[in-house]
Biopython code that builds the backbone (N, CA, C, O; Angstrom):
import numpy as np
from Bio.PDB.StructureBuilder import StructureBuilder

atoms = [
    (1, "MET", "N", (16.063, 10.448, -3.915)),
    (1, "MET", "CA", (14.899, 10.051, -4.660)),
    (1, "MET", "C", (14.174, 11.294, -5.161)),
    (1, "MET", "O", (14.112, 12.315, -4.477)),
    (2, "SER", "N", (13.642, 11.186, -6.338)),
    (2, "SER", "CA", (12.956, 12.351, -6.890)),
    (2, "SER", "C", (11.569, 12.497, -6.285)),
    (2, "SER", "O", (10.964, 11.536, -5.811)),
    (3, "ASN", "N", (11.093, 13.722, -6.318)),
    (3, "ASN", "CA", (9.755, 14.003, -5.795)),
    (3, "ASN", "C", (8.682, 13.247, -6.565)),
    (3, "ASN", "O", (7.696, 12.803, -5.977)),
    (4, "VAL", "N", (8.864, 13.098, -7.865)),
    (4, "VAL", "CA", (7.885, 12.373, -8.683)),
    (4, "VAL", "C", (7.798, 10.930, -8.217)),
    (4, "VAL", "O", (6.707, 10.370, -8.112)),
    (5, "TYR", "N", (8.920, 10.343, -7.944)),
    (5, "TYR", "CA", (8.960, 8.955, -7.475)),
    (5, "TYR", "C", (8.233, 8.819, -6.137)),
    (5, "TYR", "O", (7.416, 7.915, -5.960)),
    (6, "VAL", "N", (8.523, 9.698, -5.215)),
    (6, "VAL", "CA", (7.909, 9.651, -3.888)),
    (6, "VAL", "C", (6.403, 9.874, -4.000)),
    (6, "VAL", "O", (5.625, 9.172, -3.355)),
    (7, "ARG", "N", (5.992, 10.827, -4.798)),
    (7, "ARG", "CA", (4.553, 11.090, -4.968)),
    (7, "ARG", "C", (3.849, 9.891, -5.595)),
    (7, "ARG", "O", (2.715, 9.581, -5.230)),
    (8, "THR", "N", (4.501, 9.223, -6.524)),
    (8, "THR", "CA", (3.916, 8.036, -7.149)),
    (8, "THR", "C", (3.721, 6.935, -6.118)),
    (8, "THR", "O", (2.669, 6.296, -6.081)),
    (9, "LEU", "N", (4.723, 6.711, -5.284)),
    (9, "LEU", "CA", (4.581, 5.702, -4.231)),
    (9, "LEU", "C", (3.452, 6.051, -3.279)),
    (9, "LEU", "O", (2.675, 5.180, -2.888)),
    (10, "GLU", "N", (3.357, 7.305, -2.909)),
    (10, "GLU", "CA", (2.287, 7.730, -2.013)),
    (10, "GLU", "C", (0.919, 7.488, -2.637)),
    (10, "GLU", "O", (-0.013, 7.065, -1.953)),
    (11, "ARG", "N", (0.800, 7.756, -3.935)),
    (11, "ARG", "CA", (-0.477, 7.527, -4.618)),
    (11, "ARG", "C", (-0.823, 6.040, -4.678)),
    (11, "ARG", "O", (-2.000, 5.680, -4.693)),
    (12, "MET", "N", (0.166, 5.196, -4.712)),
    (12, "MET", "CA", (-0.088, 3.757, -4.751)),
    (12, "MET", "C", (-0.457, 3.214, -3.378)),
    (12, "MET", "O", (-1.362, 2.387, -3.265)),
    (13, "TYR", "N", (0.218, 3.661, -2.349)),
    (13, "TYR", "CA", (0.053, 3.075, -1.019)),
    (13, "TYR", "C", (-1.046, 3.714, -0.179)),
    (13, "TYR", "O", (-1.767, 3.007, 0.525)),
    (14, "LYS", "N", (-1.187, 5.005, -0.238)),
    (14, "LYS", "CA", (-2.135, 5.702, 0.642)),
    (14, "LYS", "C", (-3.567, 5.193, 0.508)),
    (14, "LYS", "O", (-4.233, 5.018, 1.528)),
    (15, "PRO", "N", (-4.071, 4.948, -0.703)),
    (15, "PRO", "CA", (-5.451, 4.451, -0.792)),
    (15, "PRO", "C", (-5.671, 3.122, -0.059)),
    (15, "PRO", "O", (-6.737, 2.904, 0.515)),
    (16, "LEU", "N", (-4.689, 2.253, -0.076)),
    (16, "LEU", "CA", (-4.841, 0.974, 0.625)),
    (16, "LEU", "C", (-4.971, 1.187, 2.132)),
    (16, "LEU", "O", (-5.810, 0.566, 2.784)),
    (17, "VAL", "N", (-4.146, 2.056, 2.669)),
    (17, "VAL", "CA", (-4.209, 2.345, 4.098)),
    (17, "VAL", "C", (-5.534, 3.038, 4.428)),
    (17, "VAL", "O", (-6.169, 2.724, 5.435)),
    (18, "ASP", "N", (-5.942, 3.972, 3.585)),
    (18, "ASP", "CA", (-7.208, 4.673, 3.812)),
    (18, "ASP", "C", (-8.394, 3.713, 3.793)),
    (18, "ASP", "O", (-9.301, 3.820, 4.618)),
    (19, "ILE", "N", (-8.382, 2.789, 2.861)),
    (19, "ILE", "CA", (-9.469, 1.804, 2.786)),
    (19, "ILE", "C", (-9.457, 0.915, 4.024)),
    (19, "ILE", "O", (-10.504, 0.667, 4.621)),
    (20, "ALA", "N", (-8.292, 0.441, 4.408)),
    (20, "ALA", "CA", (-8.192, -0.435, 5.581)),
    (20, "ALA", "C", (-8.675, 0.261, 6.843)),
    (20, "ALA", "O", (-9.215, -0.389, 7.738)),
    (21, "ASN", "N", (-8.490, 1.571, 6.928)),
    (21, "ASN", "CA", (-8.881, 2.328, 8.115)),
    (21, "ASN", "C", (-10.259, 2.968, 7.992)),
    (21, "ASN", "O", (-10.683, 3.691, 8.894)),
    (22, "SER", "N", (-10.959, 2.716, 6.903)),
    (22, "SER", "CA", (-12.249, 3.363, 6.688)),
    (22, "SER", "C", (-13.341, 2.767, 7.573)),
    (22, "SER", "O", (-13.220, 1.654, 8.085)),
    (23, "ASP", "N", (-14.398, 3.536, 7.735)),
    (23, "ASP", "CA", (-15.540, 3.087, 8.532)),
    (23, "ASP", "C", (-16.191, 1.843, 7.929)),
    (23, "ASP", "O", (-16.691, 0.986, 8.658)),
    (24, "ARG", "N", (-16.186, 1.744, 6.610)),
    (24, "ARG", "CA", (-16.824, 0.606, 5.935)),
    (24, "ARG", "C", (-16.101, -0.698, 6.240)),
    (24, "ARG", "O", (-16.723, -1.760, 6.260)),
    (25, "VAL", "N", (-14.820, -0.633, 6.471)),
    (25, "VAL", "CA", (-14.031, -1.838, 6.719)),
    (25, "VAL", "C", (-13.851, -2.079, 8.216)),
    (25, "VAL", "O", (-13.506, -3.186, 8.629)),
    (26, "ALA", "N", (-14.080, -1.065, 9.016)),
    (26, "ALA", "CA", (-13.925, -1.208, 10.465)),
    (26, "ALA", "C", (-14.792, -2.355, 10.962)),
    (26, "ALA", "O", (-15.958, -2.482, 10.586)),
    (27, "GLY", "N", (-14.212, -3.174, 11.801)),
    (27, "GLY", "CA", (-14.940, -4.313, 12.336)),
    (27, "GLY", "C", (-14.793, -5.568, 11.502)),
    (27, "GLY", "O", (-15.154, -6.655, 11.953)),
    (28, "ASN", "N", (-14.273, -5.440, 10.301)),
    (28, "ASN", "CA", (-14.051, -6.615, 9.461)),
    (28, "ASN", "C", (-12.548, -6.875, 9.429)),
    (28, "ASN", "O", (-11.836, -6.427, 8.531)),
    (29, "GLU", "N", (-12.101, -7.597, 10.417)),
    (29, "GLU", "CA", (-10.664, -7.826, 10.568)),
    (29, "GLU", "C", (-10.062, -8.570, 9.393)),
    (29, "GLU", "O", (-8.918, -8.308, 9.023)),
    (30, "GLN", "N", (-10.801, -9.488, 8.800)),
    (30, "GLN", "CA", (-10.281, -10.235, 7.658)),
    (30, "GLN", "C", (-10.035, -9.304, 6.477)),
    (30, "GLN", "O", (-9.006, -9.400, 5.808)),
    (31, "ALA", "N", (-10.978, -8.404, 6.222)),
    (31, "ALA", "CA", (-10.805, -7.453, 5.122)),
    (31, "ALA", "C", (-9.617, -6.531, 5.386)),
    (31, "ALA", "O", (-8.818, -6.268, 4.488)),
    (32, "GLN", "N", (-9.506, -6.041, 6.625)),
    (32, "GLN", "CA", (-8.372, -5.187, 6.967)),
    (32, "GLN", "C", (-7.056, -5.928, 6.774)),
    (32, "GLN", "O", (-6.097, -5.380, 6.231)),
    (33, "PHE", "N", (-7.021, -7.173, 7.220)),
    (33, "PHE", "CA", (-5.811, -7.976, 7.081)),
    (33, "PHE", "C", (-5.438, -8.155, 5.615)),
    (33, "PHE", "O", (-4.273, -8.007, 5.245)),
    (34, "GLU", "N", (-6.418, -8.470, 4.787)),
    (34, "GLU", "CA", (-6.143, -8.707, 3.368)),
    (34, "GLU", "C", (-5.707, -7.430, 2.648)),
    (34, "GLU", "O", (-4.853, -7.476, 1.763)),
    (35, "ILE", "N", (-6.286, -6.303, 3.024)),
    (35, "ILE", "CA", (-5.881, -5.037, 2.420)),
    (35, "ILE", "C", (-4.444, -4.706, 2.806)),
    (35, "ILE", "O", (-3.656, -4.281, 1.962)),
    (36, "MET", "N", (-4.103, -4.898, 4.069)),
    (36, "MET", "CA", (-2.743, -4.610, 4.495)),
    (36, "MET", "C", (-1.763, -5.638, 3.918)),
    (36, "MET", "O", (-0.598, -5.318, 3.681)),
    (37, "GLN", "N", (-2.223, -6.851, 3.696)),
    (37, "GLN", "CA", (-1.385, -7.849, 3.041)),
    (37, "GLN", "C", (-1.096, -7.403, 1.601)),
    (37, "GLN", "O", (0.024, -7.555, 1.114)),
    (38, "ALA", "N", (-2.096, -6.860, 0.936)),
    (38, "ALA", "CA", (-1.892, -6.324, -0.417)),
    (38, "ALA", "C", (-0.880, -5.187, -0.385)),
    (38, "ALA", "O", (-0.041, -5.074, -1.279)),
    (39, "TYR", "N", (-0.955, -4.347, 0.638)),
    (39, "TYR", "CA", (0.001, -3.250, 0.821)),
    (39, "TYR", "C", (1.417, -3.817, 0.925)),
    (39, "TYR", "O", (2.338, -3.325, 0.273)),
    (40, "GLU", "N", (1.582, -4.846, 1.743)),
    (40, "GLU", "CA", (2.909, -5.449, 1.928)),
    (40, "GLU", "C", (3.421, -6.084, 0.641)),
    (40, "GLU", "O", (4.605, -5.965, 0.323)),
    (41, "LEU", "N", (2.550, -6.753, -0.098)),
    (41, "LEU", "CA", (2.968, -7.370, -1.362)),
    (41, "LEU", "C", (3.365, -6.309, -2.383)),
    (41, "LEU", "O", (4.349, -6.472, -3.104)),
    (42, "LEU", "N", (2.604, -5.232, -2.442)),
    (42, "LEU", "CA", (2.938, -4.136, -3.350)),
    (42, "LEU", "C", (4.263, -3.501, -2.962)),
    (42, "LEU", "O", (5.078, -3.173, -3.824)),
    (43, "ASP", "N", (4.476, -3.328, -1.664)),
    (43, "ASP", "CA", (5.730, -2.771, -1.170)),
    (43, "ASP", "C", (6.909, -3.671, -1.538)),
    (43, "ASP", "O", (7.949, -3.190, -1.988)),
    (44, "ARG", "N", (6.741, -4.963, -1.346)),
    (44, "ARG", "CA", (7.812, -5.915, -1.660)),
    (44, "ARG", "C", (8.129, -5.918, -3.156)),
    (44, "ARG", "O", (9.295, -5.925, -3.552)),
    (45, "ALA", "N", (7.080, -5.914, -3.981)),
    (45, "ALA", "CA", (7.283, -5.909, -5.429)),
    (45, "ALA", "C", (7.961, -4.624, -5.887)),
    (45, "ALA", "O", (8.857, -4.660, -6.731)),
    (46, "THR", "N", (7.543, -3.499, -5.340)),
    (46, "THR", "CA", (8.145, -2.214, -5.695)),
    (46, "THR", "C", (9.615, -2.190, -5.291)),
    (46, "THR", "O", (10.466, -1.720, -6.046)),
    (47, "THR", "N", (9.906, -2.696, -4.103)),
    (47, "THR", "CA", (11.292, -2.740, -3.634)),
    (47, "THR", "C", (12.148, -3.594, -4.561)),
    (47, "THR", "O", (13.273, -3.217, -4.888)),
    (48, "ARG", "N", (11.631, -4.726, -4.981)),
    (48, "ARG", "CA", (12.390, -5.591, -5.908)),
    (48, "ARG", "C", (12.685, -4.877, -7.217)),
    (48, "ARG", "O", (13.787, -4.977, -7.757)),
    (49, "LEU", "N", (11.689, -4.153, -7.723)),
    (49, "LEU", "CA", (11.907, -3.412, -8.965)),
    (49, "LEU", "C", (12.988, -2.357, -8.804)),
    (49, "LEU", "O", (13.819, -2.167, -9.692)),
    (50, "ILE", "N", (12.972, -1.680, -7.679)),
    (50, "ILE", "CA", (13.949, -0.620, -7.432)),
    (50, "ILE", "C", (15.334, -1.211, -7.270)),
    (50, "ILE", "O", (16.299, -0.680, -7.818)),
    (51, "VAL", "N", (15.449, -2.299, -6.530)),
    (51, "VAL", "CA", (16.750, -2.910, -6.270)),
    (51, "VAL", "C", (17.360, -3.445, -7.558)),
    (51, "VAL", "O", (18.573, -3.368, -7.749)),
    (52, "ARG", "N", (16.535, -3.979, -8.434)),
    (52, "ARG", "CA", (17.046, -4.548, -9.694)),
    (52, "ARG", "C", (17.572, -3.489, -10.636)),
    (52, "ARG", "O", (18.386, -3.792, -11.508)),
    (53, "ARG", "N", (17.125, -2.252, -10.481)),
    (53, "ARG", "CA", (17.619, -1.184, -11.345)),
    (53, "ARG", "C", (18.991, -0.857, -10.899)),
    (53, "ARG", "O", (19.634, 0.023, -11.473)),
]
sb = StructureBuilder()
sb.init_structure("model")
sb.init_model(0)
sb.init_chain("A")
sb.init_seg("    ")
for serial, (resi, resn, name, xyz) in enumerate(atoms, 1):
    if name == "N":
        sb.init_residue(resn, " ", resi, " ")
    sb.init_atom(name, np.array(xyz, "f"), 0.0, 1.0, " ", f" {name:<3s}", serial, name[0])
structure = sb.get_structure()
């Protein structure tokens, strides 16, 4: 995999994890769950795009 590809994925995923782990979201389990669910959906969609190529 190219470095550009890996860096792009990191830019897409890291903010979601950072938000889910932030102090503002701490204690709000529903928000954390939904953010991580968005992470999983994005991961699944990205994987489908890659596999189809």
